GUDRENVO-822839 format. One line per 4 residues: number of its first residue (from 1); their letters; for each residue x, z, y of N, C-alpha, C. Coordinates in steps of 0.02 Angstrom, whole numbers, plus 32768, in hexadecimal, padded with zeros to 4 digits. Atoms other than C-alpha are relative to their C-alpha. Last residue first. Layout:
BEGIN
NUM) A) X,Z,Y,X,Z,Y,X,Z,Y | ...;
***
This chain:
BEGIN
264) QASD) 8026,8034,803F,D211,8298,5094,801C,8031,7FCD | 8004,7FC9,802D,D297,8300,5100,7FB5,7FF9,7FE3 | 7FC3,7FCF,801F,D2FB,826E,5136,7FE0,8045,7FE9 | 7FE0,801C,804A,D253,8209,5143,8036,8015,7FDB;
260) EVLK) 801D,7FC3,8038,D214,826E,51D5,800E,7FE2,7FB7 | 8032,801E,801D,D2A5,8237,522F,7FC3,8027,7FC8 | 8011,800A,803E,D2F5,82BD,5289,7FC6,7FD3,7FEA | 8045,7FFD,8018,D326,82A0,5347,7FFF,7FFB,7FA5;
256) RCAL) 8020,8022,8020,D3B3,82DD,5388,7FD0,8007,7FD7 | 8012,7FF2,803B,D3DF,8350,5402,7FF2,7FD4,7FF8 | 8021,802D,800D,D46C,836C,5492,7FDC,7FEB,7FAF | 802B,7FF5,802C,D4AC,8409,549B,7FD8,7FD7,7FE5;
252) AAAP) 7FF8,7FD2,804D,D550,8401,5507,7FC7,8004,7FCC | 7FE2,8031,8017,D50A,837D,5589,8021,802B,7FBB | 8023,802C,8034,D472,8407,5590,8029,7FAE,7FEE | 8002,8033,7FDC,D4F2,8488,55DE,7FDB,7FC6,7FCA;
248) RDLL) 7FBB,8052,7FFA,D4E4,851C,557B,7FE2,7FBB,801F | 7FBF,7FF4,7FB6,D466,85B9,55A2,8033,7FD4,7FFE | 7FCE,8002,8019,D42B,85B2,54D3,8016,7FFC,8049 | 8010,7FC9,802E,D36A,85AD,5511,8060,8023,7FE3;
244) VPVV) 802F,7FCA,7FE5,D37A,854E,55A6,7FF8,8029,7FCA | 7FCF,7FCC,7FD0,D3E6,84E3,554D,7FF3,802A,8025 | 7FC8,7FDA,8019,D372,84B8,54C0,803A,802B,8035 | 7FF7,7FAB,8000,D2E9,84A2,5530,8032,8021,7FE3;
240) QNWL) 8029,7FE6,7FBC,D2E9,83F4,5590,8026,805B,7FDB | 7FCC,8007,7FCB,D35A,83A6,54FF,7FFC,802A,8051 | 7FCC,7FE8,802D,D2BF,83EA,549D,8041,7FEE,8012 | 8018,7FC5,7FFB,D23C,839D,54F0,8040,802E,7FF7;
236) ELDG) 7FFB,7FF1,7FC9,D28C,82EE,54EE,7FF6,804F,8010 | 7FBC,7FFA,7FDB,D299,82FF,544A,8019,8002,8053 | 7FF5,801E,7FC0,D1E9,832E,541A,8042,8000,8011 | 8012,7FEC,7FD7,D1F2,8380,535A,7FFE,7FCC,805D;
232) TTEI) 8031,8025,8026,D238,8342,52BE,7FC9,7FFC,8043 | 804B,7FF6,7FFF,D2D0,838A,5312,7FD5,7FE1,7FEF | 803B,802B,7FF3,D38B,8394,52FC,7FB6,800A,7FEC | 8058,7FE6,7FF6,D419,83FB,534F,7FCD,7FC4,7FFA;
228) VTEG) 801C,8034,7FFF,D4E0,83E6,52F8,7FA5,8016,8025 | 8046,7FFF,7FFC,D543,8464,533D,7FDD,7FB0,8011 | 803D,803C,7FEF,D5F7,843E,5316,7FCE,802F,8003 | 8032,7FD5,7FF0,D673,84D1,5303,7FD6,7FED,8041;
224) SGTA) 7FFC,8017,7FBC,D6FB,845F,52D3,7FD3,8030,8026 | 8021,802B,7FD8,D70F,84C4,5236,8020,7FDF,8042 | 7FC7,8030,7FC7,D758,855A,51F4,7FD6,7FC3,7FE4 | 8036,8002,7FBE,D6DC,85F9,51AD,8010,7FB7,8026;
220) EELL) 7FE2,800C,7FCF,D731,8635,5105,7FC8,7FE2,802A | 7FB1,7FD8,8005,D707,8694,5080,800C,7FE8,804C | 7FD5,8044,7FE6,D63B,8678,50B6,805F,8020,7FFB | 8010,803C,8031,D5BB,86E5,5080,8045,7FC1,7FE9;
216) SAVR) 8009,7FE5,8053,D5E3,8773,50D2,8012,7FD8,7FC6 | 7FB0,7FF2,7FDF,D5F3,871D,518E,8009,8028,7FB4 | 7FE1,802A,8013,D547,86EB,5148,8042,8008,7FFD | 7FF5,801B,8055,D50F,878A,513C,8024,7FB4,7FF6;
212) RAVA) 7FC2,7FDF,8027,D55E,87CE,51E0,7FEF,7FDD,7FBC | 7FD3,8029,7FFE,D4FF,8737,5231,802D,801D,7FE3 | 8006,802B,8046,D445,8760,51E1,804F,7FEC,801E | 7FF0,8007,8043,D472,881A,5219,8004,7FA6,7FE3;
208) EGTD) 7FCF,8000,8023,D47A,87D6,52CE,801D,8017,7FC5 | 7FE1,803F,8006,D3D4,876F,52C9,803F,8026,7FFB | 7FDF,7FE1,8040,D37E,8829,528F,802B,7FB1,7FFB | 7FDF,804D,8020,D318,8852,5328,8048,7FFE,7FD0;
204) IITV) 7FC4,801D,802C,D2E9,88F6,5367,8006,7FC8,7FEC | 801B,803D,8032,D2AF,894C,53E9,803D,7FDA,7FE4 | 7FB7,802A,7FEF,D2AE,89FA,5426,7FD5,7FBA,7FD3 | 8016,801C,802A,D219,8A54,547C,8039,7FC7,8001;
200) SDPL) 7FEB,7FD0,8036,D245,8ADF,54F0,7FE6,7FC0,7FC9 | 7FC5,7FF5,7FFB,D250,8A6B,558A,8009,802C,7FB8 | 7FE5,7FF4,7FF4,D1AD,8A1E,5585,8059,8012,7FDF | 7FFA,7FDD,8012,D191,8967,5567,800A,8042,800A;
196) IRRI) 805C,7FE8,7FFF,D16A,88FA,55F2,7FFF,8038,7FCA | 8022,7FF7,7FDC,D22D,88D7,560A,7FB5,8025,8015 | 7FE3,7FD2,8008,D25C,88D7,554C,7FED,802D,8062 | 801C,7FBA,8030,D1EB,8866,5534,8014,8049,8003;
192) SERL) 8057,7FEA,7FF4,D208,87F1,55B7,7FE8,802A,7FF4 | 8013,7FEA,7FA3,D2CA,87E5,5597,7FCF,8029,8029 | 7FF7,7FBC,8010,D2A0,87E8,54D3,7FFB,8018,804F | 803A,7FE7,7FB6,D238,873B,5501,8028,805E,7FF7;
188) FPYH) 7FEC,801A,7FB7,D2D0,86D5,54A5,7FE3,8016,8028 | 7FB7,800A,7FFD,D2D9,8744,5406,8019,7FE4,804D | 8005,7FCC,7FD0,D21C,872A,53E6,8033,802A,8024 | 8015,8014,7FD7,D232,8688,5390,801B,8037,8051;
184) TCGL) 7FC6,8012,7FD2,D289,86D0,5313,8010,7FE7,8036 | 8003,804F,800A,D1F2,8727,52D3,8047,7FEA,8035 | 7FE1,802B,8051,D1F8,87D5,5299,7FE3,7FC5,8018 | 7FFB,8034,7FED,D225,8830,5354,8002,7FD5,7FAE;
180) VVVD) 7FF7,8022,802E,D206,88E7,5319,7FF9,7F9E,800B | 8043,804B,800F,D1AB,8961,5390,8037,7FC8,7FE2 | 7FDD,801D,801B,D1FA,8A12,5387,7FD3,7FC3,7FF0 | 7FC1,7FF6,7FCB,D1A2,8A94,53DE,8045,7FD6,7FF9;
176) AGKE) 7FC6,8025,8023,D0F2,8A7A,5390,8045,800D,802F | 7FC0,7FCA,8029,D085,8B0B,53D2,803A,7FD3,7FF9 | 8000,7FDE,802B,CFE0,8A9A,53D5,8033,802D,7FF2 | 801C,7FBE,800D,CFDF,8A83,5471,7FF3,8025,7FD3;
172) VIQD) 7FFD,7FBE,7FE3,D064,8A2A,545B,7FDA,8035,801A | 7FA5,7FEB,803A,D03F,89BB,53D6,8001,804A,802C | 8038,7FD1,8041,CF87,89A6,5451,8042,8009,7FCF | 8017,7FCE,7FE5,CFEC,895E,54E3,7FEA,8029,7FD1;
168) TYEH) 7FD0,7FC8,801D,D076,88EA,547A,7FC8,8045,8015 | 7FD6,7FF1,804E,D011,884F,544A,8020,8041,7FF6 | 802B,8007,803B,CFA8,8830,54F7,8008,8029,7FA3 | 8036,7FDD,7FEA,D02D,8881,556B,7FBF,7FFB,7FB3;
164) IADD) 7FDC,7FD1,8000,D0A3,880C,553D,7FC7,804A,7FEC | 7FFE,7FFD,8064,D026,8778,552B,800B,8038,7FE7 | 804D,7FF6,8027,CFFB,87AB,55EA,800B,7FF1,7FA2 | 8019,7FC1,8015,D0BE,87AF,5605,7FB6,8017,7FF4;
160) VAPG) 7FEC,7FDD,802F,D0DA,8718,55D0,7FFD,804C,7FFA | 802A,8012,8041,D047,86B1,5627,8034,8033,7FCD | 803C,7FD9,7FEA,D09C,8714,56DC,7FBD,7FF0,7FA9 | 8040,802A,7FC4,D14A,86D5,56CA,7FC0,8021,7FD8;
156) ELIG) 8014,7FC3,7FE8,D1D8,86D3,5641,7FD0,7FEC,8027 | 7FE3,7FCB,8015,D211,8683,55A9,7FF8,804B,802B | 802D,7FC7,7FD6,D1BB,85DB,55B7,801C,8031,7FEF | 7FBB,7FE6,7FD7,D240,8556,5558,7FCC,8026,8043;
152) REVM) 7FF6,801F,7FD8,D1A5,84F5,5508,8033,8011,803F | 7FE1,803F,800A,D1D5,852D,546F,7FD5,7FD3,8039 | 7FA4,8012,7FF3,D1DE,85DB,54B6,800E,7FC5,7FD5 | 7FCE,7FFD,7FC8,D12B,85D4,54F7,8050,7FFE,7FE8;
148) EVFK) 8000,8037,7FD5,D0D7,85A9,544D,8030,7FF5,8044 | 7FDA,804C,8016,D126,861C,53E0,7FED,7FA8,8030 | 7FA7,7FF4,7FF5,D0FC,86B4,5450,8029,7FB8,7FE1 | 7FEB,8005,7FB1,D046,8685,546E,8056,7FF6,7FFA;
144) PCPQ) 8006,8048,7FFC,D026,867A,53A2,8028,7FF3,8042 | 7FF0,800D,7FB2,D069,873D,53B2,8009,7FC2,7FF5 | 7FEE,8037,7FF3,D01F,879E,530B,7FFB,7FEE,8056 | 801D,802C,7FC9,D013,8857,52FC,8029,7FA4,801E;
140) TIVT) 8005,8038,7FE6,D03F,88C9,527C,7FC9,7FDA,8036 | 802B,8025,7FD4,D048,8988,5299,7FFD,7FC3,8000 | 7FD1,8044,7FEF,D0B2,89E5,5204,7FB8,7FD9,8021 | 8017,801A,7FEA,D08E,8AA6,51FF,801A,7FB2,800F;
136) VGHA) 800D,8007,7FB7,D125,8AFB,51B9,7FBC,7FD6,800E | 801B,7FC8,7FF1,D124,8B5F,5105,8002,8001,8063 | 8004,7FBA,8008,D193,8AF7,50C9,7FED,8027,8037 | 801A,7FF8,7FDD,D1B0,8A46,5105,7FCF,803F,7FDC;
132) TSDV) 7FED,7FEE,7FD3,D227,8A08,50A6,7FF0,801D,8034 | 7FB3,7FDA,801D,D1EE,89E7,4FFB,8030,8024,8029 | 8013,7FE2,8049,D130,89B6,5012,8048,8031,800B | 800B,7FB8,7FDE,D165,896E,50D8,7FF2,802A,7FC8;
128) LRHF) 7FC7,7FE8,7FCD,D1D4,88F3,506E,7FE7,803A,8028 | 7FCD,7FDF,8038,D153,88D8,4FE2,8043,8030,8027 | 8015,7FC5,8005,D0C8,889F,507C,803A,8047,7FBA | 801E,7FC5,7FBD,D12E,883E,50C8,7FF6,8049,7FCA;
124) KEGA) 7FBB,7FE3,7FFE,D170,87D8,5017,7FE4,8034,8033 | 8003,7FCC,8036,D0A6,87BD,4FEE,8060,8032,8012 | 7FE8,8003,8043,D0A2,8766,5093,8010,8038,7FC8 | 800E,8000,8046,D015,8790,5107,802D,7FFB,7FC7;
120) ISAE) 802D,7FC4,8002,D072,87C1,51A1,7FDE,8000,7FA5 | 7FEC,7FD2,8021,D0E7,8732,517B,7FED,8053,8004 | 7FE6,8008,8047,D07A,86B6,5183,8023,803D,7FE9 | 8048,7FF3,802C,D01C,86F8,5217,8005,8002,7FCD;
116) TALV) 8030,8032,800C,D0B7,86FC,5284,7FCD,8011,7FB7 | 7FDA,8045,801C,D119,87A1,52B2,7FC4,7FCA,8003 | 8021,804C,7FCF,D10A,8822,5331,8023,7FDB,7FC1 | 7FD0,8031,803A,D12F,88D3,52A6,7FE1,7FCB,803E;
112) GIVG) 8013,803A,7FE8,D102,8977,531E,8039,7FC5,7FD1 | 7FD8,8036,7FEF,D149,8A25,52D5,7FC3,7FB2,7FFC | 8035,804C,7FDC,D0FE,8ABC,52D4,802C,7FC8,800C | 8036,800E,803E,D13B,8B77,527D,7FD5,7FC0,800F;
108) SKTA) 804D,7FEC,7FFC,D16C,8B9F,5332,7FE9,7FF8,7FBC | 8015,7FBB,7FDC,D20F,8BB2,532C,7FCC,801C,7FEC | 8043,7FDD,7FFF,D23C,8B05,52DE,7FF9,8055,8001 | 7FE8,7FDF,7FBB,D2FB,8AC3,52D1,7FBC,8027,801B;
104) ASAP) 7FCB,7FC6,7FEA,D2F9,8AC8,5203,7FF9,8023,804C | 801C,7FC0,801B,D247,8A7B,51F9,803E,801B,8005 | 8038,7FE8,7FDB,D273,89F2,5271,7FFA,8059,7FF2 | 7FBF,7FE8,7FB9,D337,89DA,521E,7FC0,8023,8029;
100) KVGP) 7FD5,7FD7,8016,D2B3,89AA,5181,8038,8028,8025 | 8019,7FC4,800F,D237,894D,51C3,802A,8041,8002 | 7FDB,7FC9,801C,D2A9,88CE,5204,7FEA,803F,8005 | 8009,7FE5,7FC6,D23C,883A,51FE,8020,804B,7FE3;
96) EMGV) 802C,7FBB,7FF4,D296,87DB,5180,7FE3,8034,802E | 8020,7FDC,7FCA,D2F8,8733,5188,7FC5,803B,7FD1 | 803C,800A,7FEB,D348,86CB,50F9,7FF6,8047,8039 | 801D,7FD0,7FD3,D3F0,86A1,50BA,7FD7,7FFA,802D;
92) FPVT) 8032,7FF7,7FAC,D3FB,8621,5038,8022,8051,8031 | 802F,7FC6,7FF3,D48C,85F1,4FC6,7FD0,8005,803B | 7FFC,7FE7,7FBC,D486,8550,4F88,8000,8046,7FFE | 7FD7,7FF5,8016,D45B,8528,4EC3,802B,8022,8042;
88) YINR) 7FC1,8024,7FE7,D3B6,84F8,4EEF,8048,8035,7FE5 | 7FEA,804C,8017,D314,851A,4E79,8040,7FE4,8014 | 8012,8013,8035,D302,85CA,4E71,8016,7FCC,7FE0 | 7FEC,7FED,8037,D33D,8604,4F05,7FEF,8004,7FBC;
84) LWEV) 7FC0,8027,7FE8,D2CA,859A,4F7C,804F,800F,7FBC | 7FF4,804B,8024,D23D,85E6,4F0A,8035,7FC9,800A | 800E,7FFC,8050,D276,869B,4F42,7FE9,7FB3,7FE3 | 7FDE,7FD9,8024,D283,8662,4FFB,801E,7FE0,7FB2;
80) AHIT) 7FE2,8037,8011,D1E8,85F3,5027,804C,8022,7FC7 | 802D,8021,803B,D162,8669,504C,8021,7FE0,7FE9 | 8031,7FD9,802E,D1B8,8706,5092,7FE8,7FC6,7FEF | 7FEB,7FCB,800F,D240,8698,50E7,7FD8,8011,7FBB;
76) ASNC) 7FE0,8016,8036,D1F9,860E,5114,8013,8023,7FD7 | 8020,8015,8042,D18A,8686,5178,8015,7FDE,7FC7 | 8012,7FCD,800F,D21C,86DF,51D2,7FB8,7FE8,7FC6 | 804F,800A,8000,D267,8635,5204,7FE6,8040,7FD7;
72) ALVI) 7FEB,7FC2,7FC8,D33C,8628,5207,7FA4,7FFF,8019 | 8033,8010,7FF8,D336,8601,515D,7FEA,8014,802C | 801A,7FD4,7FEB,D3F4,85F5,514A,7FBC,7FE4,800B | 804F,8008,7FCF,D431,856E,50E4,7FFB,805E,8000;
68) LSVE) 804F,7FB9,8010,D4E6,8583,5088,7FC8,7FEC,8023 | 7FE6,7FEB,8025,D577,84F8,506A,7FCC,802B,8001 | 800E,7FCC,7FD0,D513,8455,50CE,8021,8042,7FC3 | 7FAC,7FE8,8025,D567,839F,5085,7FF3,8067,8020;
64) QTLL) 7FD1,8000,7FC8,D4D3,835E,50FE,8042,8022,7FEA | 7FDA,8044,7FF8,D47C,8312,5065,8021,7FF9,8038 | 7FBE,8012,8020,D45F,83D3,504F,8013,7FBD,7FFB | 7FBA,7FC7,7FF0,D413,83EA,50E7,8020,7FF6,7FE4;
60) YDVI) 7FB5,8023,7FE0,D39B,835B,50B9,803F,802C,8017 | 7FD3,8046,8018,D363,83AB,5021,8032,7FE0,8029 | 7FCB,7FE9,802A,D33D,8444,5078,8029,7FD2,7FE3 | 7FD7,7FFE,7FCA,D2CB,83EB,50F5,8043,8018,7FE6;
56) KGVR) 7FE1,8029,7FD2,D26C,83C4,5076,8035,7FFF,8027 | 7FDE,802B,8033,D261,8465,501F,8024,7FBD,8005 | 7FB2,7FD6,8000,D238,84B3,50B6,801B,7FD7,7FCE | 7FE5,802F,7FDD,D18D,8431,50B0,803D,8023,8012;
52) GCIE) 7FFF,8067,7FF0,D14A,8444,5024,8040,7FFE,8032 | 7FD5,8007,8026,D17A,8528,5037,801A,7FA8,7FE5 | 7FB8,7FFF,7FF2,D11F,8518,50BD,802F,8004,7FD0 | 7FEC,8034,7FC2,D07D,84BE,508B,8065,8013,801C;
48) ESSR) 7FEE,8049,800A,D073,8520,4FF9,8017,7FD8,8024 | 7FC5,7FFD,8028,D086,85C2,5048,800D,7FAD,7FEB | 7FFE,7FCD,8044,CFED,85A2,50B8,8044,7FFA,7FDF | 8018,8025,802D,D010,857B,5183,8013,8012,7FC5;
44) VGYP) 804A,8026,8010,CFF2,85CB,520A,7FF1,7FEF,7FCD | 8021,7FC6,8000,D0A5,861E,521A,7FA7,7FFA,7FEF | 801E,7FEE,8060,D0FA,8581,51F1,7FCC,8042,7FF3 | 7FE1,7FC6,803B,D0DB,8549,52AD,8004,800B,7FC5;
40) CWAS) 8011,7FB6,7FFA,D10D,84D5,52BB,7FC2,7FFD,8019 | 802A,7FBE,8024,D102,8447,524F,7FF2,8045,8001 | 803B,8006,800A,D14C,83BB,52D8,7FCA,801D,7FC1 | 8047,7FE6,7FCD,D1B0,843F,530F,7FCE,7FD5,8007;
36) DGIY) 804A,802C,8013,D21C,843F,5285,7FCA,7FFB,801F | 8045,7FF0,7FCA,D2B6,846A,52DA,7FD5,7FD1,7FC8 | 8037,802E,7FFF,D363,843F,5250,7FB2,8039,8020 | 8051,7FD4,8007,D3F7,84A3,5285,7FD3,7FB8,7FF8;
32) HLDL) 8030,8024,7FFC,D49D,8465,5235,7FC8,7FF8,8009 | 8041,7FE5,8006,D52C,84CE,526B,7FD2,7FC7,8004 | 8019,802F,7FF4,D5F4,84C4,5245,7FA1,8017,7FF6 | 803A,8019,8046,D640,8563,5237,7FE7,7FC6,8047;
28) DPLR) 7FD8,8038,8017,D6DA,8577,52CF,7FE2,7FEA,7FD8 | 8003,803B,7FE2,D689,8606,5335,8011,7FAD,7FF6 | 7FCC,8012,8014,D656,8680,52BD,8003,7FBC,8035 | 7FB8,7FDE,8022,D610,870B,5300,8025,7FC2,7FDC;
24) NRIE) 7FD0,7FCC,7FEC,D5B0,86CD,53A3,8045,801E,7FCE | 7FC1,8038,7FB7,D58E,8620,535B,801D,802A,8001 | 7FB5,800D,8032,D529,8689,52B7,8039,7FED,802E | 7FE8,7FCF,8014,D4CA,86E0,5353,8046,7FFC,7FCB;
20) RLVS) 7FD7,7FE5,7FBD,D497,8649,53B4,8030,8030,7FEA | 7FCE,8034,8023,D464,85EC,52FE,8035,8032,8044 | 7FCE,7FE5,8030,D3F4,8696,52F8,8038,7FD1,800D | 7FED,7FC8,7FE0,D39F,866B,53AE,8020,802E,7FA1;
16) LGGV) 7FBB,8002,7FE8,D398,85C2,5375,801B,8035,802B | 7FD3,7FFC,8037,D31C,85D5,52E0,8041,800A,803C | 7FDF,7FA0,8005,D2A8,85FB,5367,8030,8010,7FE9 | 7FA4,7FE5,7FE4,D2BC,8540,53AE,800D,8040,7FF0;
12) GSDL) 7FEB,8022,7F95,D225,84E9,5334,805A,8014,7FF8 | 8031,802D,7FED,D1F6,850E,5270,8000,7FE9,803F | 8058,7FC7,7FEF,D28B,8554,5240,7FC3,7FBD,8010 | 8037,8030,800B,D33B,850F,51DC,7FCC,8042,801C;
8) IGVK) 8035,7FC9,7FD6,D3E4,8544,5205,7FC9,7FCD,7FEE | 8037,8026,8005,D46D,84DA,5170,7FDB,8056,802B | 8042,7FD7,8004,D517,852B,5180,7FC5,7FD1,801A | 8042,8016,7FDF,D5C9,84B3,5181,7FC0,8032,7FD2;
4) RGAM) 7FF5,802A,7FB9,D673,84D3,514F,7FAC,800B,8032 | 8052,801B,7FE5,D652,855E,50C1,8023,7FF4,803B | 7FD8,8028,7FC5,D6D8,85B4,504B,7FB2,7FD7,801A | 801A,804C,7FF6,D65E,8618,4FD3,8027,7FE8,803E;
***
């Protein structure tokens, strides 16, 4: 499939970790990112709410002539991707927690999955565990504070460390030697998580795998390399946080306000 522009959507800034991986692999591809911070977090919402909201954003992205859409959100993928594929002809690339590679990597037979409440509760997640984690104990842990911190651009410090200990200490005590970052917000905290977890614990996220999948679906990825970033949330906050997350000058990453009517 030829492609010049790929749409990426998430409940907030977390999916920028996926955008970063796609941009690293496909520097000439045009990207249009929607961060739905007005509805963040998706992880505490019902399946019906998530599907309805994601459908509206997909409709908007299609008006921007995208040829492929990435659901850079585990909650949106788990609850909406199959529904979207039944309705739309545009290809969708979704996220799923790295349970399969974690199960292959564990030596202790115990893995921890850090994810949102919606991801953990979804039927798709349970099918994933049943089909890939044979003989492996899977410990799940919702991490709402992680999303709140990343949305504010707080990636290190005492509050971050306290939250990491709160969410991972018991997982490690129970013998997990692999921890999965099952939400696209969490990779922005990877350095802090790595510093606190024992060296013997492997950390897995799936952003790079998604970038490879996008590349495999595009016959060509030519374009201007433009990145458009829109948010339904606080534009001033986004213009402060996004350059921090992507480690780029603010002047090169000006965000735009997505008027709510555009996603209705």
